[in-house]
VMD Tcl script that draws the C-alpha trace (Angstrom):
set ca {
  {0.00 0.00 0.00}
  {2.60 2.53 1.10}
  {4.98 1.66 -1.72}
  {2.29 2.37 -4.30}
  {1.17 5.44 -2.42}
  {4.57 7.17 -2.71}
  {4.15 8.28 -6.32}
  {0.66 9.55 -5.68}
  {1.85 11.53 -2.69}
  {4.66 13.15 -4.68}
  {2.25 14.11 -7.42}
  {-0.32 15.59 -5.09}
  {1.79 17.76 -2.84}
  {3.54 15.84 -0.12}
  {2.27 15.71 3.40}
  {-1.11 17.23 2.64}
  {-1.66 14.52 0.04}
  {-0.37 11.95 2.49}
  {-2.84 13.22 5.05}
  {-5.65 12.86 2.54}
  {-4.74 9.27 1.67}
  {-3.62 7.87 5.00}
  {-6.42 7.07 7.45}
  {-6.14 8.87 10.79}
  {-4.27 11.92 9.44}
  {-6.26 15.17 9.14}
  {-6.88 16.46 5.64}
  {-4.77 19.60 6.09}
  {-1.72 17.84 7.53}
  {-2.30 18.99 11.10}
  {-1.07 16.66 13.82}
  {-1.55 16.44 17.55}
  {0.44 14.03 19.70}
  {0.36 13.06 23.33}
  {2.83 14.66 25.70}
  {3.00 11.45 27.73}
  {6.38 9.71 27.92}
  {6.50 5.99 28.68}
  {9.14 4.93 31.21}
  {9.91 1.73 33.09}
  {8.37 3.08 36.28}
  {8.03 1.17 39.54}
  {4.74 -0.65 40.01}
  {2.11 -0.43 42.73}
  {3.72 -3.25 44.71}
  {6.95 -1.28 45.08}
  {5.07 1.87 45.99}
  {3.17 -0.07 48.63}
  {6.42 -1.26 50.17}
  {7.79 2.29 50.18}
  {4.61 3.54 51.82}
  {5.18 1.16 54.73}
  {8.59 2.63 55.57}
  {7.16 5.87 57.00}
  {4.87 4.19 59.54}
  {7.70 1.83 60.56}
  {9.94 4.80 61.30}
  {7.17 6.64 63.15}
  {6.72 3.58 65.35}
  {10.50 3.30 65.84}
  {10.47 -0.11 64.17}
  {13.97 0.35 62.84}
  {14.56 -3.23 61.79}
  {11.39 -3.38 59.68}
  {12.18 -0.07 57.99}
  {15.78 -1.02 57.16}
  {14.91 -4.48 55.86}
  {12.07 -3.15 53.72}
  {14.43 -0.70 52.04}
  {17.17 -3.31 51.56}
  {14.67 -5.73 50.04}
  {13.61 -3.11 47.50}
  {17.20 -2.73 46.30}
  {17.47 -6.45 45.69}
  {14.10 -6.96 43.95}
  {13.75 -4.24 41.28}
  {16.73 -1.87 41.53}
  {16.66 -0.57 37.95}
  {13.03 0.51 37.62}
  {12.48 4.25 37.77}
  {10.79 6.44 40.34}
  {10.16 10.19 40.39}
  {12.25 12.28 42.77}
  {10.80 15.69 41.88}
  {7.37 16.93 42.89}
  {6.39 17.64 39.29}
  {7.53 14.12 38.29}
  {9.92 15.49 35.69}
  {13.02 13.76 37.03}
  {13.41 10.05 37.64}
  {16.17 7.91 39.11}
  {16.71 4.20 39.51}
  {14.89 2.72 42.50}
  {18.24 1.72 44.04}
  {19.37 5.35 44.08}
  {16.03 6.42 45.53}
  {16.39 3.85 48.31}
  {19.90 5.08 49.10}
  {18.42 8.56 49.36}
  {15.98 7.22 51.96}
  {18.68 5.26 53.78}
  {20.89 8.35 54.06}
  {17.96 10.20 55.66}
  {17.25 7.55 58.32}
  {17.19 8.58 61.99}
  {20.51 7.88 63.76}
  {19.23 4.72 65.45}
  {18.04 3.20 62.16}
  {21.18 4.32 60.32}
  {23.34 2.60 62.95}
  {21.39 -0.62 62.47}
  {21.77 -0.40 58.69}
  {25.53 0.13 58.97}
  {25.97 -2.86 61.22}
  {24.64 -4.97 58.37}
  {26.47 -3.47 55.39}
  {29.73 -2.09 56.81}
  {31.73 -5.35 56.62}
  {31.04 -5.66 52.90}
  {31.61 -1.93 52.26}
  {34.92 -1.97 54.18}
  {36.16 -4.96 52.15}
  {35.37 -3.20 48.85}
  {36.91 0.05 50.07}
  {40.19 -1.45 51.28}
  {40.61 -3.60 48.17}
  {39.74 -0.65 45.95}
  {42.27 1.59 47.66}
  {45.01 -1.04 47.61}
  {44.63 -1.64 43.86}
  {43.37 1.82 42.85}
  {40.29 0.05 41.46}
  {37.57 2.56 40.66}
  {34.97 -0.16 40.16}
  {35.26 -1.36 43.76}
  {35.07 2.17 45.13}
  {32.09 2.82 42.87}
  {30.44 -0.31 44.28}
  {30.67 1.22 47.75}
  {28.89 4.35 46.51}
  {26.27 2.57 44.40}
  {25.47 -0.35 46.69}
  {26.34 0.82 50.22}
  {26.26 4.61 49.97}
  {25.13 5.31 53.54}
  {27.64 2.86 55.04}
  {30.48 4.14 57.21}
  {32.75 4.10 54.17}
  {30.58 5.94 51.66}
  {32.21 9.33 52.28}
  {35.72 7.84 52.12}
  {34.89 6.20 48.80}
  {33.52 9.48 47.45}
  {36.68 11.30 48.47}
  {38.89 8.67 46.83}
  {36.85 8.74 43.62}
  {37.04 12.53 43.61}
  {40.81 12.45 43.88}
  {41.05 9.94 41.05}
  {38.79 12.05 38.87}
  {40.99 15.07 39.48}
  {44.07 13.11 38.45}
  {42.57 12.01 35.14}
  {41.24 15.47 34.34}
  {37.52 14.80 34.84}
  {36.93 17.88 36.97}
  {33.13 17.85 36.80}
  {33.01 14.26 38.02}
  {35.44 15.13 40.83}
  {33.19 17.98 41.96}
  {30.15 15.69 41.92}
  {31.89 13.16 44.18}
  {33.01 15.86 46.59}
  {29.64 17.59 46.57}
  {27.84 14.51 47.87}
  {30.08 14.46 50.94}
  {28.86 17.88 52.02}
  {25.75 18.52 54.12}
  {22.70 19.39 52.04}
  {22.20 23.12 51.53}
  {18.72 23.39 50.04}
  {16.44 26.47 50.11}
  {13.15 26.61 52.01}
  {13.37 23.07 53.29}
  {13.21 21.58 49.80}
  {13.84 17.82 49.76}
  {17.16 16.56 48.49}
  {16.70 14.61 45.29}
  {20.08 12.86 45.13}
  {21.92 10.86 47.79}
  {24.05 13.07 50.04}
  {26.21 11.57 52.76}
  {24.47 12.01 56.11}
  {27.22 12.46 58.73}
  {30.74 12.68 57.36}
  {33.66 13.12 59.71}
  {35.95 14.28 56.90}
  {37.41 17.79 56.93}
  {34.77 19.85 55.08}
  {37.24 22.67 54.43}
  {39.51 20.20 52.63}
  {36.59 18.88 50.58}
  {35.37 22.35 49.57}
  {38.94 23.42 48.78}
  {39.17 20.60 46.27}
  {35.95 21.72 44.65}
  {37.48 25.16 44.09}
  {40.67 23.51 42.87}
  {38.68 21.58 40.27}
  {37.25 24.86 38.94}
  {40.74 26.32 38.62}
  {42.14 23.27 36.85}
  {39.31 23.11 34.32}
  {39.83 26.78 33.46}
  {36.52 28.15 34.76}
  {38.11 31.36 35.99}
  {34.97 33.33 36.82}
  {33.31 30.44 38.65}
  {36.54 29.69 40.51}
  {36.78 33.31 41.61}
  {33.19 33.32 42.90}
  {33.57 30.00 44.70}
  {36.89 31.02 46.22}
  {35.24 34.11 47.68}
  {32.53 31.95 49.23}
  {35.13 29.50 50.51}
  {37.18 32.28 52.11}
  {34.11 33.54 53.94}
  {33.34 30.05 55.25}
  {36.83 28.60 55.83}
  {39.15 31.59 55.71}
  {41.37 30.26 58.50}
  {41.42 26.59 57.52}
  {44.80 24.98 56.90}
  {45.82 21.75 55.24}
  {48.45 19.96 53.19}
  {49.48 21.79 50.02}
  {52.76 21.76 48.12}
  {54.46 19.63 50.77}
  {53.60 21.86 53.72}
  {50.76 23.09 55.86}
  {49.24 26.23 54.35}
  {46.14 28.32 54.54}
  {43.76 26.84 51.95}
  {42.24 30.14 50.87}
  {45.62 31.81 50.36}
  {47.01 28.81 48.47}
  {43.98 28.72 46.17}
  {44.21 32.45 45.57}
  {47.85 32.11 44.49}
  {47.03 29.14 42.27}
  {44.18 31.01 40.59}
  {46.50 33.92 39.83}
  {49.18 31.58 38.48}
  {46.66 29.80 36.23}
  {46.53 32.86 33.97}
  {50.10 32.06 32.87}
  {49.62 28.33 32.33}
  {50.45 27.31 28.75}
  {47.61 26.89 26.31}
  {47.42 23.38 24.99}
  {46.87 22.91 21.28}
  {43.85 20.74 20.38}
  {44.17 17.48 18.50}
  {43.53 18.20 14.78}
  {41.69 14.89 14.21}
  {37.89 14.78 13.95}
  {37.02 11.12 14.60}
  {33.27 11.40 15.17}
  {30.32 13.77 14.94}
  {31.05 16.85 17.07}
  {34.78 16.07 17.09}
  {34.88 13.91 20.22}
  {32.66 11.67 22.32}
  {31.52 14.69 24.34}
  {30.29 16.26 21.06}
  {32.17 19.41 21.98}
  {35.47 20.10 20.24}
  {37.24 23.09 18.71}
  {39.86 22.50 16.03}
  {43.34 24.07 16.26}
  {42.94 26.84 13.68}
  {40.64 28.27 11.05}
  {41.82 28.20 7.43}
  {40.92 30.09 4.27}
  {39.76 28.63 0.99}
  {40.88 30.42 -2.16}
  {40.80 27.53 -4.62}
  {39.25 24.11 -5.08}
  {41.79 21.36 -4.38}
  {39.59 18.39 -5.21}
  {36.02 17.14 -5.39}
  {34.61 13.75 -4.48}
  {31.25 12.90 -6.00}
  {28.89 11.16 -3.61}
  {26.86 8.46 -5.29}
  {23.23 9.22 -5.91}
  {21.87 6.35 -3.86}
  {23.64 7.80 -0.81}
  {21.85 11.15 -1.00}
  {18.08 11.29 -1.12}
  {16.81 13.79 -3.66}
  {14.46 16.65 -2.76}
  {11.04 15.54 -1.75}
  {8.07 16.87 0.14}
  {7.17 17.34 2.86}
  {10.34 17.76 4.94}
  {12.83 19.69 2.87}
  {16.14 21.01 4.11}
  {16.94 24.65 4.65}
  {15.10 27.79 5.66}
  {11.42 28.03 4.79}
  {12.07 31.04 2.58}
  {14.18 29.10 0.09}
  {13.39 25.48 0.83}
  {12.01 24.68 -2.60}
  {14.37 22.37 -4.46}
  {16.73 21.96 -1.49}
  {18.25 18.53 -0.93}
  {19.24 17.26 2.51}
  {22.78 17.71 3.75}
  {23.30 14.12 4.74}
  {27.08 13.70 4.91}
  {29.32 14.25 7.95}
  {32.95 13.23 7.22}
  {35.57 12.32 9.79}
  {39.27 13.15 9.67}
  {42.12 11.00 10.95}
  {45.61 12.30 10.18}
  {45.83 12.61 6.41}
  {42.70 10.48 5.90}
  {39.28 11.88 5.13}
  {36.50 9.31 5.45}
  {32.85 9.67 4.48}
  {30.05 7.14 4.58}
  {26.68 6.70 2.94}
  {23.93 4.12 2.70}
  {26.06 1.54 0.86}
  {29.70 2.60 1.06}
  {32.52 3.95 3.17}
  {35.16 5.93 1.30}
  {38.65 7.02 2.31}
  {40.75 9.62 0.46}
  {43.93 11.55 1.16}
  {43.33 14.96 2.62}
  {45.68 16.92 0.37}
  {44.97 15.24 -2.97}
  {41.54 13.64 -2.67}
  {42.98 10.48 -4.20}
  {41.92 7.07 -2.89}
  {43.70 6.11 0.30}
  {43.96 2.49 -0.81}
  {42.95 0.29 -3.68}
  {41.84 1.03 -7.22}
  {38.30 2.33 -6.71}
  {38.24 5.87 -8.22}
  {35.77 7.01 -5.58}
  {37.96 5.76 -2.74}
  {35.51 3.07 -1.61}
  {37.08 0.84 1.04}
  {33.83 -0.97 1.83}
  {30.78 -1.56 -0.33}
  {27.70 -3.43 0.84}
  {26.92 -6.56 -1.12}
  {23.23 -5.84 -1.58}
  {20.96 -5.97 -4.62}
  {20.37 -2.53 -6.16}
  {16.71 -2.53 -5.18}
  {17.50 -3.12 -1.50}
  {18.15 0.56 -0.74}
  {15.94 2.93 -2.72}
  {17.50 5.98 -4.34}
  {15.36 8.16 -2.09}
  {13.27 7.49 0.96}
  {9.50 7.20 0.58}
  {8.00 10.62 -0.04}
  {5.95 10.36 3.14}
  {9.05 9.92 5.34}
  {9.28 12.09 8.43}
  {12.96 13.08 8.70}
  {16.05 12.98 6.51}
  {18.94 10.55 5.96}
  {22.14 11.31 7.89}
  {25.46 9.50 7.60}
  {27.92 9.67 10.49}
  {30.85 7.48 11.55}
  {33.12 6.98 14.55}
  {36.83 6.08 14.52}
  {38.42 4.65 17.65}
  {42.01 3.51 17.35}
  {42.36 1.69 14.01}
  {38.68 0.83 13.76}
  {35.85 2.58 12.02}
  {32.21 2.09 13.03}
  {29.23 3.18 10.95}
  {25.56 2.50 10.39}
  {24.87 1.57 6.78}
  {21.72 0.57 4.93}
  {18.39 2.34 5.08}
  {18.01 5.54 7.06}
  {14.54 4.45 8.18}
  {14.29 3.82 11.92}
  {10.50 3.42 12.27}
  {8.04 1.96 9.80}
  {4.26 1.68 9.66}
  {2.63 -1.59 10.55}
  {2.06 -2.20 6.81}
  {5.21 -4.18 5.88}
  {4.88 -3.66 2.12}
  {7.52 -0.94 2.41}
  {10.38 -3.00 0.98}
  {13.79 -1.71 2.04}
  {16.73 -3.40 3.70}
  {17.53 -3.08 7.39}
  {20.11 -0.66 8.62}
  {23.10 -2.37 10.24}
  {26.38 -1.63 12.01}
  {29.77 -2.35 10.47}
  {33.23 -2.39 12.02}
  {36.16 -1.88 9.62}
  {39.88 -2.30 10.28}
  {41.65 0.80 8.95}
  {45.02 -0.78 9.64}
  {44.05 -3.39 7.02}
  {42.75 -0.88 4.44}
  {39.14 -1.14 5.61}
  {38.80 -4.90 5.98}
  {35.39 -5.84 7.37}
  {35.67 -7.23 10.91}
  {31.99 -7.71 11.76}
  {28.45 -6.59 11.06}
  {25.39 -6.49 13.32}
  {21.87 -6.55 11.89}
  {18.97 -5.85 14.28}
  {15.95 -8.09 14.73}
  {12.67 -7.44 12.97}
  {11.06 -4.25 14.24}
  {14.35 -2.79 15.53}
  {16.71 -0.26 13.96}
  {20.04 1.35 14.72}
  {19.74 5.11 15.03}
  {23.22 6.16 13.95}
  {26.93 5.58 14.37}
  {27.90 4.25 17.80}
  {30.26 5.74 20.35}
  {33.16 3.55 21.42}
  {35.55 3.32 24.34}
  {38.03 0.62 25.27}
  {35.33 -1.61 26.71}
  {32.28 -1.38 24.47}
  {30.48 -0.17 21.36}
  {27.35 1.76 22.36}
  {24.51 2.55 19.97}
  {21.09 4.14 20.20}
  {18.34 1.85 18.92}
  {14.68 2.33 18.10}
  {11.86 -0.16 18.24}
  {8.96 0.49 15.88}
  {5.56 0.85 17.46}
  {2.69 3.33 17.51}
  {4.83 4.96 20.18}
  {8.44 4.48 19.04}
  {10.71 3.24 21.80}
  {14.23 4.49 22.45}
  {16.80 1.96 23.66}
  {20.58 1.87 24.18}
  {22.63 -1.24 23.44}
  {26.23 -2.29 24.07}
  {28.24 -4.59 21.79}
  {31.58 -6.32 22.18}
  {34.27 -4.37 20.25}
  {35.98 -7.56 19.09}
  {33.01 -9.62 17.91}
  {29.98 -7.32 17.70}
  {28.09 -9.61 20.10}
  {25.39 -7.79 22.06}
  {26.14 -7.50 25.77}
  {23.10 -5.61 26.99}
  {20.19 -3.51 25.78}
  {18.23 -1.07 27.91}
  {14.80 0.47 27.34}
  {14.87 4.22 27.98}
  {11.50 5.67 26.96}
  {8.69 5.68 24.42}
  {6.51 8.50 23.09}
  {4.40 9.54 20.13}
  {5.94 11.41 17.21}
  {4.24 13.45 14.47}
  {4.34 10.34 12.28}
  {2.00 8.65 14.79}
  {2.97 5.21 13.59}
  {1.42 5.83 10.15}
  {4.39 7.33 8.31}
  {7.92 5.97 8.01}
  {10.54 7.90 10.00}
  {14.25 8.54 9.47}
  {16.00 9.43 12.71}
  {19.69 9.48 13.60}
  {19.96 9.90 17.36}
  {23.53 9.82 18.66}
  {24.89 9.13 22.13}
  {27.35 11.27 24.10}
  {29.99 9.53 26.22}
  {31.98 10.89 29.15}
  {33.87 8.93 31.80}
  {31.75 5.81 31.82}
  {28.40 7.54 31.38}
  {26.26 7.65 28.23}
  {23.99 10.65 27.73}
  {21.00 10.25 25.41}
  {18.79 12.95 23.94}
  {15.95 10.72 22.76}
  {13.91 13.47 21.06}
  {10.95 11.71 22.65}
  {10.43 14.01 25.61}
  {13.31 12.63 27.69}
  {17.05 12.98 28.27}
  {18.76 10.08 30.05}
  {22.09 9.06 31.57}
  {23.20 5.42 31.61}
  {26.29 3.63 32.90}
  {28.43 1.90 30.29}
  {29.14 -1.17 32.41}
  {25.64 -2.69 32.53}
  {23.43 -0.02 31.00}
  {22.07 0.99 34.39}
  {19.97 4.16 34.11}
  {21.25 6.85 36.46}
  {18.50 9.35 35.73}
  {15.86 10.39 33.22}
  {14.64 13.98 32.90}
  {11.42 14.90 31.12}
  {10.73 18.28 29.49}
  {7.61 19.87 28.08}
  {7.06 18.59 24.52}
  {5.57 20.38 21.52}
  {2.40 18.41 20.79}
  {0.84 20.18 17.79}
  {1.96 21.15 14.31}
  {1.61 20.77 10.56}
  {3.29 17.98 8.63}
  {3.46 20.15 5.50}
  {5.34 22.98 7.23}
  {6.68 21.65 10.51}
  {8.06 24.13 13.05}
  {11.83 24.70 12.68}
  {12.73 22.75 15.81}
  {11.40 19.52 14.25}
  {14.41 19.67 11.90}
  {16.81 19.04 14.79}
  {17.37 15.47 13.76}
  {21.10 15.20 14.46}
  {21.35 16.71 17.92}
  {23.19 14.71 20.59}
  {23.81 16.17 24.03}
  {26.82 18.49 24.26}
  {28.87 17.96 27.42}
  {30.49 21.07 28.94}
  {32.23 20.92 32.32}
  {29.54 18.91 34.08}
  {26.64 20.46 32.19}
  {24.62 18.86 29.39}
  {23.34 21.20 26.68}
  {20.38 19.75 24.81}
  {18.26 20.99 21.90}
  {15.47 18.41 21.52}
  {13.56 18.19 18.25}
  {10.23 18.12 20.08}
  {10.78 21.43 21.89}
  {11.56 24.95 20.65}
  {13.84 25.49 23.65}
  {17.42 24.60 24.55}
  {18.01 23.08 27.97}
  {20.98 22.90 30.33}
  {21.02 19.92 32.70}
  {23.31 18.95 35.55}
  {25.09 15.96 34.01}
  {25.50 14.21 37.35}
  {21.83 14.18 38.39}
  {19.70 15.44 35.49}
  {18.38 18.58 37.17}
  {17.36 21.27 34.69}
  {19.56 24.29 35.40}
  {18.01 26.66 32.86}
  {16.33 26.78 29.49}
  {16.07 29.35 26.75}
  {12.89 30.89 25.46}
  {11.35 30.01 22.10}
  {13.40 32.57 20.13}
  {15.99 29.90 19.39}
  {13.48 27.49 17.84}
  {15.36 27.59 14.51}
  {18.58 26.31 16.11}
  {19.58 23.00 14.57}
  {23.23 22.63 15.57}
  {24.98 23.00 18.92}
  {28.47 23.72 17.59}
  {30.33 23.79 20.89}
  {31.19 25.93 23.88}
  {33.60 28.55 25.06}
  {34.03 29.38 28.73}
  {31.22 31.93 28.48}
  {28.93 30.76 25.67}
  {27.18 27.93 23.93}
  {27.49 28.65 20.21}
  {24.52 27.37 18.22}
  {23.31 27.79 14.67}
  {20.33 27.34 12.43}
  {18.93 30.04 10.21}
  {21.06 32.38 12.35}
  {24.14 32.12 14.57}
  {23.65 32.43 18.35}
  {25.84 33.00 21.40}
  {23.92 31.75 24.47}
  {25.27 32.57 27.91}
  {26.69 29.87 30.19}
  {27.75 32.00 33.17}
  {25.77 32.27 36.36}
  {24.50 35.72 35.48}
  {23.90 35.08 31.79}
  {22.77 31.46 31.77}
  {20.31 30.74 28.97}
  {20.27 34.31 27.65}
  {20.92 34.99 23.97}
  {23.76 37.52 24.16}
  {24.58 37.79 20.45}
  {22.75 36.81 17.29}
  {23.71 37.22 13.63}
  {22.16 38.37 11.45}
  {20.04 40.46 13.77}
  {17.43 41.31 11.13}
  {15.01 39.16 9.21}
  {17.61 37.36 7.10}
  {17.77 33.57 7.34}
  {21.21 32.67 6.01}
  {22.37 29.50 7.74}
  {22.83 26.38 5.63}
  {24.69 23.37 7.00}
  {26.68 22.70 10.15}
  {29.58 24.98 11.02}
  {32.55 24.38 13.29}
  {34.67 26.07 15.97}
  {38.31 26.40 14.92}
  {41.07 28.43 16.52}
  {39.41 31.59 17.82}
  {36.76 31.51 15.09}
  {33.30 30.22 14.36}
  {32.76 29.13 10.75}
  {29.10 29.69 9.81}
  {28.13 28.37 6.36}
  {25.49 29.89 4.10}
  {24.43 28.69 0.64}
  {27.21 30.54 -1.21}
  {29.46 31.91 1.54}
  {31.19 30.98 4.78}
  {31.24 33.65 7.48}
  {33.90 33.72 10.19}
  {33.24 35.31 13.58}
  {35.26 35.69 16.75}
  {34.15 33.03 19.24}
  {34.36 35.30 22.26}
  {33.18 38.67 20.98}
  {30.91 37.62 18.06}
  {32.66 40.19 15.86}
  {32.93 39.34 12.15}
  {36.42 38.31 11.06}
  {36.32 37.19 7.45}
  {34.10 36.18 4.55}
  {34.85 33.28 2.20}
  {32.92 33.74 -1.04}
  {32.13 30.35 -2.55}
  {30.27 31.46 -5.68}
  {33.40 32.41 -7.72}
  {34.75 28.92 -7.02}
  {31.62 27.26 -8.34}
  {31.01 25.78 -4.91}
  {27.92 25.73 -2.72}
  {27.53 25.61 1.02}
  {27.09 22.58 3.23}
  {28.49 20.97 6.36}
  {31.89 22.52 7.06}
  {34.99 20.96 8.62}
  {38.64 22.01 8.93}
  {41.24 19.30 8.25}
  {44.76 20.63 8.77}
  {45.27 23.29 6.09}
  {42.20 22.14 4.17}
  {38.64 23.39 4.38}
  {36.10 20.63 3.70}
  {32.51 21.22 2.57}
  {30.06 18.30 2.43}
  {27.24 19.40 0.12}
  {24.15 17.40 -0.77}
  {26.03 15.42 -3.45}
  {29.80 15.92 -3.17}
  {32.67 16.47 -0.78}
  {34.79 19.49 -1.71}
  {38.24 20.46 -0.41}
  {39.36 24.08 -0.51}
  {42.83 25.46 0.13}
  {44.74 28.72 -0.22}
  {45.70 29.89 -3.71}
  {49.35 29.49 -4.57}
  {51.23 32.62 -3.60}
  {48.45 34.03 -1.42}
  {49.61 35.43 1.90}
  {47.89 33.58 4.70}
  {47.20 34.83 8.18}
  {49.01 32.68 10.73}
  {46.70 30.12 12.30}
  {45.55 30.92 15.82}
  {45.87 28.07 18.27}
  {42.78 27.35 20.33}
  {42.59 26.02 23.86}
  {42.21 22.39 24.76}
  {39.07 22.49 26.85}
  {39.54 19.01 28.27}
  {43.22 18.06 28.71}
  {44.33 14.51 28.11}
  {44.55 12.20 31.09}
  {48.34 12.47 31.13}
  {48.31 16.28 30.98}
  {45.64 16.44 33.68}
  {47.53 14.12 36.03}
  {50.75 16.09 35.53}
  {48.99 19.40 36.14}
  {47.20 18.08 39.22}
  {50.28 16.54 40.79}
  {52.28 19.71 40.14}
  {49.97 21.61 42.48}
  {51.17 19.48 45.39}
  {47.66 18.35 46.26}
  {48.33 14.75 45.31}
  {50.79 12.12 46.43}
  {52.22 9.61 44.01}
  {51.93 6.71 46.45}
  {48.76 7.12 48.54}
  {48.40 4.95 51.61}
  {45.35 2.67 51.81}
  {43.88 1.95 55.23}
  {40.45 1.74 56.77}
  {39.92 5.48 57.27}
  {43.36 6.76 56.37}
  {43.05 7.60 52.69}
  {44.72 10.98 52.70}
  {46.01 11.91 49.27}
  {46.13 15.62 50.00}
  {45.41 15.73 53.72}
  {47.58 13.66 56.10}
}
mol new
graphics top color blue
foreach p $ca { graphics top sphere $p radius 0.5 }
foreach p [lrange $ca 0 end-1] q [lrange $ca 1 end] { graphics top cylinder $p $q radius 0.2 }
display resetview
């Protein structure tokens, strides 16, 4: 039915025609969806058990209260329960129970510790002796309120500082401190109830983390608060006893002279790194075309109604910008529906083999398996991303469809994951094809332990899942349901989505575009938290609101904050990465934003029809501080990039360069004289890459042209080695810490 319907829909005007032919869709293409988000919530039995805890405590039946809570952890620890009054934030039941255990009266807490302390002490001592983060994490996750929970948090905080994960360090330290909540508001994350650690030493390390990560303004504010609270406190620093406040003040002043570290020039995944937040070393000019690589027609869907690319004012005839290359040394790699190609950055010639297009992998599928364009009723556009980790390349190939109507006459192949060995010229190592009714969303993220991919299960309410695969074999290790919700397709139209994960220090962050943002652990897929936001529930399929075009929009991680621009909301949100609390959100003026390009210390830089600088500081959070153009023009076309001190903002026939910090214009690259159009922009060494709707173009300086010297940017997140060296040089860490029951004293003997 749907296959035959496609031609009729094209002939009769896209979504409006689709609405007329498909039962259940209004004649004028209007849609209305439910704002309800399906989660794996706890059931009535669990709630009944929780309800019994209060009366037990009131009756001073400590044993019954403690055992009821412990039983809940063992029966259904991973189901979700709301921790906010408006039921917008959910955590795993195990975390909720630890929150309740930490709030027990002293008599009940003592009883609980008598039962769990032996196990917690064993984990703690073994973890300290071997510097094993997993054992220390087990203390926090499974015996948080034990007598060793605060010691484990302190140790994990020190380790996070050493490896340069300053936000994670602050989160560990913060949970040691007494709760400081306004107006008696309940605490919604586990905080240690009665630490005997030196609170001045803990707070000093929180300020230190701000200094080391380069957050100068925040460090200055927090140091002032620390001085007021602990101005006379002393502790171990630089091999001697010093006043903490004075030592931190000196260190903050010295940090202005610390050398700026040059970023890695590689671009191995979408957004540049697994945090989706990278700036390249320097911006480059493009005075001449160095080479062009034609992208085969079956890899780029041709223009079709109803969801065209580009601004509404000039959307007619626009084709989707589907291609997002990656750069590794002198290799430029780009994928499509059937192929992965590799060419040399300077020449555009094939990296290996005889294929003139540089193909290193081509799917062995019949020509009819992947149509030259998606069905005309498809909600969404094809996107092609890849991830390189070490010598391996990971990509999703095959159809871009991730949800299909119940009518199975829509005959296309399944999308699948491939793993290629770049050290062996792209030799195929393994493929993974999902079961019937399942689809891979996009390219996975990869660390040394796993390959993690977003997956979708087709239903009237599409379901978002996350799965982990073995890097060596592709065998599935685990798969976790995150949420389900209605989309404008309402199960009657095929959908093409390409949701990507964000990865930071063992945690996966997932913008589902289904009303929820989630955080999951990489080890077993355990959900740490899920945060719901207010969804847009009405619209028109023929002319959807601009925010519905945010179909390649993973979370951006910035110093402990997640920046999220969901497709089903006109707003941009900032969430606390550690616990999912919404810190701020923009108003609807940024509804046209499609790309979160990255961050500076002061701004989130985002683009769509315009280019935006959105404040990140305490006084400017969520406020649009600069916008270009500031009139009615809608110029943006494609994804730009941060490079050096510049923002590259592509239009259809130009690339505009602006200063990242001041938003002042720097330069204009006119593409029209070169016979080149706009697209997704990337800087690869001295080459400027543009991925248009049908070709990859490399620009470089004209021979003899004087070039401005490249401006080195800052490395926002130092490597683990650099971070450890910087941290140890402050004198706040010892190379050989002593492990004992309560004697872990890296900085404080």
